[in-house]
Structure formats: C-alpha cells, structure tokens
C-alpha positions in Angstrom: 76.2 77.7 102.0 79.8 76.8 102.7 80.9 80.3 101.6 78.3 81.8 104.0 79.5 79.7 106.9 83.1 80.7 106.1 82.2 84.4 106.0 80.1 84.1 109.2 83.0 82.3 111.0 85.3 85.2 110.0 83.0 88.1 110.9 80.7 87.0 113.8 83.6 86.5 116.3 84.7 90.1 115.5 81.2 91.4 116.1 80.9 89.4 119.4 84.1 91.0 120.7 82.7 94.4 120.0 79.5 93.5 121.8 81.6 92.3 124.7 83.3 95.7 124.8 79.9 97.5 124.7 78.5 95.3 127.5 81.5 95.8 129.7 81.3 99.5 129.3 77.6 99.5 130.2 78.4 97.5 133.4 81.1 100.0 134.3 84.0 97.6 134.1 85.6 99.6 131.3 85.9 103.2 132.4 86.5 106.4 130.4 90.1 106.4 131.6 90.7 102.9 130.5 89.2 103.4 127.0 91.2 106.6 126.5 94.4 104.9 127.5 93.6 101.8 125.5 92.9 103.8 122.3 96.3 105.5 122.6 98.1 102.3 123.4 96.5 100.6 120.4 97.3 103.4 118.0 100.8 104.0 119.2 102.0 100.5 120.1 100.0 97.4 119.2 98.9 98.2 115.7 102.4 99.4 114.6 103.8 96.2 116.1 101.3 94.0 114.1 102.1 95.7 110.8 105.8 95.6 111.5 105.7 91.8 111.9 103.4 91.3 108.9 105.9 93.0 106.6 109.2 91.9 108.3 108.1 88.3 108.0 108.1 88.3 104.2 110.7 88.6 101.5 109.7 91.7 99.6 112.4 91.4 97.0 111.2 87.9 96.1 107.4 88.6 96.2 107.3 92.1 94.7 105.0 92.4 91.7 104.9 95.9 90.2 101.6 95.5 88.3 99.9 94.2 91.3 101.3 96.8 93.6 100.4 99.6 91.2 96.8 98.3 90.9 96.3 98.1 94.6 97.8 101.6 95.1 95.8 103.1 92.2 92.5 101.6 93.3 93.0 102.9 96.8 93.9 106.4 95.6 90.9 106.5 93.2 88.4 105.3 95.8 89.7 107.9 98.3 89.6 110.8 95.9 86.2 110.0 94.5 84.6 109.4 97.9 86.1 112.6 99.3 84.8 114.7 96.4 81.3 113.1 96.8 81.3 113.5 100.6 82.1 117.2 100.3 79.3 117.7 97.8 76.6 115.6 99.5 77.2 115.5 103.3 75.5 118.4 105.1 77.4 117.9 108.4 80.9 118.9 107.4 82.2 117.6 110.8 81.5 114.1 109.6 83.2 114.4 106.2 86.6 113.1 107.3 85.2 110.2 109.3 82.8 109.3 106.4 85.6 109.2 103.9 87.9 107.2 106.1 85.2 104.7 107.0 84.1 104.3 103.3 87.4 103.5 101.7 89.6 102.1 104.4 89.1 98.3 104.8 90.4 95.9 107.4 93.2 94.7 105.2 95.7 93.9 107.9 93.3 92.7 110.6 91.0 90.5 108.4 93.0 90.1 105.2 95.5 87.5 106.3 92.9 85.5 108.0 90.6 85.4 105.0 93.4 84.4 102.6 94.9 81.9 104.9 91.5 80.2 105.4 91.1 79.8 101.6 94.7 79.1 100.5 96.4 77.8 103.7 98.9 80.6 103.6 98.8 84.4 103.5 99.7 84.5 99.8 99.8 88.0 98.5 98.3 89.6 101.6 101.5 91.2 102.8 102.1 92.7 99.3 98.5 94.1 99.3 99.2 95.5 102.8 102.4 97.1 101.6 100.6 98.6 98.6 97.5 99.9 100.3 97.8 100.2 104.0 100.4 103.1 104.0 98.0 104.9 101.6 95.1 104.1 103.9 96.8 105.9 106.7 98.3 108.8 104.7 94.9 109.6 103.2 93.2 109.2 106.5 95.5 111.7 108.2 95.0 114.1 105.3 91.2 114.0 105.3 90.9 114.1 109.1 93.2 117.1 109.3 92.0 119.0 106.3 88.3 118.5 107.2 88.9 119.4 110.8 86.6 122.5 111.5 89.4 124.1 113.6 91.8 124.2 110.6 89.6 124.2 107.5 90.0 127.9 107.0 93.8 128.0 107.2 94.9 125.9 104.3 98.7 126.2 104.7 98.6 125.4 108.4 96.3 122.5 107.8 98.5 121.0 105.1 101.6 121.5 107.3 99.8 119.8 110.2 98.8 116.9 107.9 102.4 116.4 106.7 103.6 116.4 110.2 100.9 113.9 111.2 101.9 111.6 108.3 105.5 111.7 109.3 104.7 111.0 113.0 101.9 108.5 112.4 102.8 105.3 114.4 101.1 103.0 111.9 103.0 104.4 109.0 106.3 104.2 111.0 105.5 100.6 111.8 105.0 99.8 108.1 108.3 101.6 107.1 110.2 99.7 109.8 108.8 96.4 108.7 109.6 97.1 105.1 113.2 98.0 106.0 113.5 94.9 108.1 112.3 92.8 105.2 114.6 94.4 102.7 117.7 94.2 104.9 117.0 90.8 106.4 117.3 92.3 109.9 116.0 90.2 112.8 115.6 91.0 116.4 117.0 88.5 119.0 114.4 85.8 119.8 113.4 87.3 123.2 112.7 90.8 121.7 110.9 89.2 118.7 108.6 87.3 121.0 107.9 90.5 123.0 106.9 92.3 119.8 104.7 89.3 118.9 102.9 89.5 122.2 102.2 93.2 121.6 101.0 92.5 118.1 98.7 89.8 119.2 96.8 92.4 121.4 96.1 94.7 118.4 92.9 93.3 117.0 91.1 92.2 120.2 92.0 95.5 122.0 90.8 97.6 119.0 87.5 95.7 118.8 86.9 96.0 122.6 87.6 99.8 122.4 85.3 100.1 119.4 82.5 98.3 121.2 83.0 100.3 124.4 82.9 103.5 122.4 79.7 102.7 120.5 77.0 105.2 121.3 73.7 103.6 120.2 71.4 106.6 120.4 73.9 109.0 118.7 74.7 106.3 116.1 71.0 106.1 115.1 71.1 109.8 114.2 73.9 109.0 111.8 72.3 106.0 110.2 72.1 107.6 106.7 75.9 108.3 106.5 76.5 104.9 108.1 74.6 103.0 105.5 76.1 105.1 102.7 79.6 104.3 103.9 78.7 100.6 104.2 77.3 100.6 100.6 80.5 102.2 99.2 82.8 100.0 101.2 81.1 96.6 100.7 79.4 97.0 97.3 80.4 99.9 95.1 84.2 99.6 95.4 84.4 95.8 94.5 81.7 96.3 91.8 83.9 98.8 90.1 87.4 97.4 90.6 87.1 93.6 90.6 86.2 93.5 86.9 89.3 95.7 86.2 91.4 93.3 88.3 90.0 90.3 86.3 90.8 92.1 83.0 94.4 92.6 84.2 94.7 88.9 84.7 94.8 88.7 88.5 93.5 85.4 89.9 93.8 83.1 93.0 95.5 84.6 96.1 96.1 87.9 94.3 92.4 88.3 93.5 91.2 87.3 97.1 93.7 89.9 98.5 92.3 92.5 96.2 88.8 91.5 97.3 89.8 92.0 100.9 91.3 95.4 100.2 88.2 96.5 98.4 85.3 94.8 100.3 86.4 94.0 103.8 84.6 95.8 106.6 85.9 99.1 107.9 89.0 98.6 110.0 88.8 99.1 113.7 91.9 101.3 113.5 89.6 104.0 111.8 87.9 104.5 115.1 91.3 104.7 117.0 92.6 107.3 114.5 89.4 109.3 114.4 89.2 109.4 118.2 92.9 110.4 118.5 92.6 113.1 115.8 89.3 114.7 116.9 87.2 113.2 114.1 83.6 112.0 114.2 84.2 108.8 116.2 80.5 108.1 116.6 80.0 107.8 112.8 83.2 105.8 112.6 82.2 103.2 115.2 78.7 103.0 113.7 80.3 102.2 110.3 82.6 99.6 111.7 79.7 97.8 113.4 77.4 98.0 110.3 80.1 96.9 107.8 81.2 94.0 110.0 77.7 92.7 110.3 76.8 93.1 106.6 80.2 91.9 105.3 79.3 88.3 106.2 76.8 88.4 103.4 78.5 90.7 100.9 81.8 88.8 101.2 79.9 85.6 100.6 78.4 87.0 97.4 81.8 88.3 96.1 83.5 85.0 96.9 80.7 83.1 95.1 80.9 85.4 92.1 84.7 85.1 91.8 84.5 81.3 92.1 81.7 81.3 89.5 84.0 83.1 87.0 86.9 80.8 87.8 89.0 83.6 89.4 89.5 81.8 92.7 
C-alpha cells in the first residue's frame, strides 16, 4: 500500500495538471495561438534549460560508471530498434509509426526520474548519469524516426537522412544536454544572477509541457487511436522493464542505479514527446493519448515494479 500511495503521489499530480490544461482549452482561456507559442517555447527554451542544469549540477568525472552508462545506452538503443521494426511491420497507418515508436520507448527520465529517486533515496543518486546515458539517445532516435517516417520524405532516402542529421545537430534538447555536459566537465559556472534566471526557466519546463499536452488532447480523435495507444503503453510500462530489469540484476546493479534504470525503462511517456511530434509534424494525437494513458497506468505498474525489486532485495 505504501508503494501504491508513493506512485499515486508521483503520477496523479502530473495527470491533474494535464486535466487542467484540457479544461482551460475547453473554456477558451488557452487559445490556439497560445498553445502553438508555448509548444515552441517549451521545446526551444525551458526543456533545454532544465536538462542543462540537471547535468551541469553534477560531477561527471567523479560519478561516471562505464558499465552503467553502456547498459543504459544499450537498452535504449535495443528498445528503439526493436519497436521501430515491429511498428513498421504491424501498424497499418504509416503516419503514426514515428509517433508510436517515440511514445513506446521514450520515458520521462528527466521530468519524473529525479523526483522518483529523490523520494526513495533522499538524493538524485544516479539519475543524472542515467539522463546522460539515455536522454541524448531518446532525442536523437526520436528525430530520426519522426523524419524518416514523415510521409513527405519517406520516398527520398538521402534527403530524409540529411534532414534527420541536421535536425539532430539543431535539436535544442540535445544542445542543452551537450552544454550541461561541457559545463560539468569544465567546472564552468554562470554568475549567480544568470544561474537563477536559468533556474526560473527550467522550473517552467514540466508544468508548461503538461499544460500544453492537456490542452492539445483530442478526446474523440484519441479514441480512434486506442489500439496503438494501449500497445505503446504496454511496451513502455510492461515489456521493456520485463526484458531489461533481469539483465540489470544479473549485471549487479542495485539501489539507486536500479531505480534509475527502472525509471528509464518503465516511466510514463515524457511530455516532450508531444512537443517534439507537434513541432516536427508527427502524429501528435497519438502521442498525447499515449502520454495520458501511460501516466494513468504507471501509478500501478511502477508500484508493481518497485515491489518486485524490493522483494528481490534490489532496492
């Protein structure tokens, strides 16, 4: 019961903020123009600021663990590749392939990860190292699949690949991660007044993303995509941890490393998936539907995984 309450405390507030965004949109307080501007602002400014601070605040040289980093990166790559192949074979609507893949493998590592680990261990533990290992790949792979599965470019392979590479190099989230990594490695620090300004922008990232996801949720259209939505939720919340948590245990990962891996594998789909899909012309309806579904269901699936890991003495 304690684990269930803990998981509900982590996920229900997120869901309620999305509901607030949906209600405000229905009442006309949030207009199309506001949502469009907020999506771009979140994608280009607040999310990069949050990731920059997450990484700049740690000592990468001191905390770096090669085995752990390779595991997180390898699991992310395998999940992405397997889901992409499966989606291309099984999904009838090719327009939804990119969004489905992104929603199925890309968890809320940065948004929910630090909160989960801090609630259990009192500090962020290995969350920043997990973010460094997986979040850049989340974004690189998302750009690739959204561009290469874009109906306008699917027939021109060379042009699509070139566009994907340009998109990766210009992706604000990836640039924020790179800047944070460089700041950590060099020990660079902004003056206090600038640092506090960045902190203020970073603090807006999660609530603004959730408001925008809720405002963009299209109930009737989402019902038509319930099959892919539930498929993405099953892959994200059940299949990935079922496959890779035993491997992590066999490799000897426990404690804060294991809970960080759990967050990477089984956390709900990150709200930034919606922001990226909307900005890159992907199926944002499926993406928002997957975010809502995985956020609701994760209260119960995360509770189960935490209980299972505790039962085996891994937490």
